[in-house]
C-alpha positions in Angstrom: 21.8 38.7 34.2 18.5 39.2 35.0 15.6 36.5 35.1 13.9 38.7 32.4 16.6 39.5 30.1 16.5 36.7 27.4 12.7 36.9 27.8 12.2 37.6 23.9 13.9 34.3 23.2 11.6 32.6 25.6 14.1 31.5 28.1 15.6 33.3 31.3 19.3 31.9 31.7 21.6 30.2 29.1 22.2 27.0 31.6 18.0 26.0 31.1 19.5 24.4 27.5 21.9 22.3 29.9 18.8 21.0 31.7 20.3 22.7 34.8 17.3 25.1 35.4 13.9 23.7 35.5 10.7 25.5 33.6 7.2 26.3 34.2 5.5 23.1 32.2 1.8 24.7 32.3 -0.3 22.2 34.9 2.6 20.8 35.9 5.0 22.4 37.4 8.8 22.1 37.4 9.8 19.9 34.4 13.3 20.5 33.2 14.4 20.5 29.3 15.3 17.1 29.7 11.8 15.8 30.6 10.4 17.9 27.7 12.1 16.7 25.3 12.4 13.3 25.9 8.8 12.3 25.5 9.2 14.7 21.7 11.7 12.1 20.9 9.8 9.1 21.7 6.7 10.1 19.8 9.3 10.9 16.8 10.6 7.2 17.2 7.0 5.5 17.5 5.6 7.5 14.5 8.7 6.9 12.1 8.5 3.1 13.6 4.9 2.8 12.7 5.4 4.2 9.1 8.4 1.9 8.4 6.4 -1.1 9.4 3.0 0.1 7.6 4.9 0.4 4.7 4.4 -2.3 3.0 3.6 -3.9 -0.3 0.4 -4.5 -1.5 -1.0 -7.9 0.0 -4.7 -7.8 1.0 -6.7 -8.8 -2.4 -9.4 -6.3 -1.5 -7.6 -3.4 -2.3 -7.8 -4.3 -6.0 -11.3 -4.3 -5.7 -11.3 -0.8 -3.5 -8.8 0.7 -6.2 -11.4 -0.6 -8.9 -14.7 1.2 -7.3 -12.3 4.1 -6.8 -11.2 4.3 -10.6 -15.2 4.2 -11.6 -16.0 6.9 -9.4 -13.0 9.1 -10.7 -14.0 8.1 -14.2 -17.9 8.5 -14.2 -17.7 11.5 -11.7 -20.3 9.4 -9.7 -20.9 7.4 -6.4 -21.2 4.0 -6.9 -24.9 2.8 -6.5 -25.1 -0.9 -8.2 -22.4 -3.5 -8.6 -20.6 -2.7 -11.8 -18.0 -5.5 -11.6 -19.4 -8.8 -10.7 -20.8 -11.6 -13.1 -23.3 -13.0 -10.7 -25.0 -9.7 -8.7 -24.4 -7.2 -11.7 -26.6 -4.1 -11.7 -27.9 -5.5 -8.1 -28.1 -2.6 -5.6 -24.7 -1.9 -3.9 -24.0 0.8 -1.1 -20.2 1.4 -0.8 -19.7 2.9 2.5 -16.3 3.1 1.9 -16.0 5.3 -1.3 -13.8 8.0 0.8 -11.0 5.4 1.1 -11.4 4.0 -2.3 -10.9 7.3 -3.9 -8.1 8.4 -2.1 -6.1 5.2 -2.6 -7.3 5.7 -6.6 -5.7 9.1 -6.4 -2.8 8.0 -4.7 -2.4 5.2 -7.6 -2.9 8.4 -9.9 -0.4 10.5 -8.2 2.2 8.3 -8.3 1.8 8.0 -12.7 -0.6 4.7 -12.1 2.2 3.0 -9.9 1.4 1.6 -6.4 4.0 3.0 -3.9 2.0 5.9 -3.7 -0.7 3.8 -2.0 1.8 2.1 0.7 3.0 5.6 1.6 -0.7 7.0 2.4 -1.3 3.8 4.0 1.6 4.0 6.4 0.7 7.8 6.9 -2.4 6.9 8.3 -1.1 4.0 10.4 1.6 6.4 11.9 -1.1 9.3 12.4 -2.8 7.0 14.3 -0.1 6.2 17.0 0.9 9.7 17.1 -2.6 10.4 18.2 -2.4 8.0 20.8 0.7 9.3 22.1 -0.7 12.6 22.6 -3.3 11.0 24.4 -1.3 9.5 26.8 0.4 12.9 27.5 -2.7 14.3 28.1 -3.6 11.0 30.5 -0.5 11.0 32.2 0.1 12.7 35.8 3.6 11.5 37.1 6.0 12.6 34.0 9.4 11.0 35.1 11.7 9.5 32.7 11.0 6.0 34.0 7.1 6.7 33.3 7.8 7.7 29.9 9.9 4.4 29.4 7.2 2.0 30.8 4.7 3.8 28.2 7.1 3.8 25.0 7.5 0.0 26.2 4.0 -0.4 26.0 3.6 1.4 22.5 5.9 -0.5 21.2 4.1 -4.2 21.8 0.8 -2.3 20.8 2.3 -1.3 17.1 3.7 -4.9 17.4 0.2 -6.7 17.7 -1.6 -3.5 15.3 0.9 -4.2 12.5 -1.1 -7.7 12.4 -4.1 -5.6 10.9 -2.5 -3.0 8.9 -3.4 -4.0 5.6 -4.8 -2.2 3.0 -8.0 -1.7 3.9 -10.6 0.9 5.2 -10.0 -0.1 8.6 -6.3 1.5 8.8 -8.9 4.9 8.7 -10.8 3.4 11.5 -7.5 3.3 13.6 -7.2 6.7 12.5 -10.2 8.2 13.4 -10.8 6.6 16.5 -7.4 7.8 17.9 -7.8 11.3 17.3 -11.3 11.7 18.4 -10.3 9.9 21.4 -7.7 12.8 21.6 -10.0 15.6 21.8 -12.6 13.9 23.7 -9.7 13.4 26.6 -8.2 17.1 25.7 -11.3 18.5 26.3 -13.0 16.5 29.4 -9.4 17.8 31.2 -10.0 21.6 30.2 -13.9 20.7 31.4 -12.1 19.8 35.2 -10.6 22.9 35.3 -14.3 25.2 34.5 -12.9 25.5 30.4 -13.9 24.8 27.2 -12.3 23.7 24.4 -13.0 24.6 20.8 -11.1 22.1 19.4 -13.6 19.4 20.4 -15.7 20.8 17.7 -13.1 18.8 15.2 -14.7 15.7 16.3 -17.8 17.1 13.8 -15.1 17.0 10.9 -13.6 13.2 12.2 -17.1 12.2 12.0 -17.8 13.3 8.8 -14.8 11.4 7.4 -15.0 8.6 9.0 -18.7 8.2 7.9 -17.7 7.8 4.5 -14.7 5.7 4.7 -15.9 2.2 6.8 -18.2 0.6 8.5 -17.2 1.1 12.3 -18.2 4.8 11.8 -20.7 4.4 14.3 -18.1 3.5 17.0 -17.7 7.8 16.9 -21.1 8.4 18.2 -20.8 5.9 20.8 -17.2 7.5 21.9 -18.4 10.7 22.3 -21.8 9.4 24.2 -19.1 7.8 27.1 -17.6 11.3 27.8 -21.1 13.2 27.2 -22.6 10.9 30.1 -19.8 10.9 32.2 -19.6 14.8 31.9 -23.4 14.9 33.1 -22.9 12.4 35.9 -19.9 14.0 37.1 -20.9 18.0 36.9 -24.5 17.7 36.1 -24.5 20.1 33.1 -26.6 20.6 30.2 -26.0 21.9 27.7 -22.2 21.0 28.1 -19.8 20.5 25.1 -20.1 17.4 25.1 -23.9 17.2 24.5 -23.7 19.3 21.7 -20.8 17.3 19.8 -22.9 14.2 20.5 -25.7 15.4 19.1 -24.6 17.5 15.9 -22.0 14.0 15.4 -25.5 12.0 14.9 -26.4 14.6 12.2 -23.6 14.5 10.8 -23.4 10.7 9.9 -26.4 11.1 7.9 -23.9 13.3 5.4 -22.9 10.7 2.9 -24.4 9.8 -0.7 -27.1 7.4 0.5 -27.8 9.7 3.4 -30.5 7.8 6.1 
């Protein structure tokens, strides 16, 4: 059987399915199917584990304030600009940076027919996706792809999940974990391709992430800072202006102004 006879299926020999023949993994040389599927299995396990741990009953008292704020915005079809709830500060100016999170939580509550289980699921998805993007970043950064290396990385992630779950409360903070993890992945991906003289259009997703971040949690300023570290590193190492990193950094500062309050 010739090497090209099964190109229609993307493989050249039947015994490839049994890991007996290596396959070319772009940029990393010969990698067996076992080494390709092993990190995928670990990825699935880690994200499912994160979801199950984060899918918990509502326990943080702040969630009730967030739900009330989301309900007010949904009922009034307007953003909150003054405190409509408290007794001592009623009517005082109030800027809600977390309005995006509050609307998501309240709409999840409505979607579940005024039940709280959907809030727990959406919250758990945020936590699971944050770990998923972190694992993708780990894959981008790894040079040695041995089974032992994957296993060490897996154990490290399990330990990290154990500590992170202490902060996986039903608060806007969980969105910062997701946005920071996702943005770091796209920046690392673009950095690796820039080292090969290539551009990566996926880096511009950082702007959408920044837009959502700026309207969900107070730590949104960490986004431009993270982009700036890659911009400065690219400038020092490659001395290129403009670059994708400089463009994305400048635009991310402008994106921060797209919110109900503006500047």
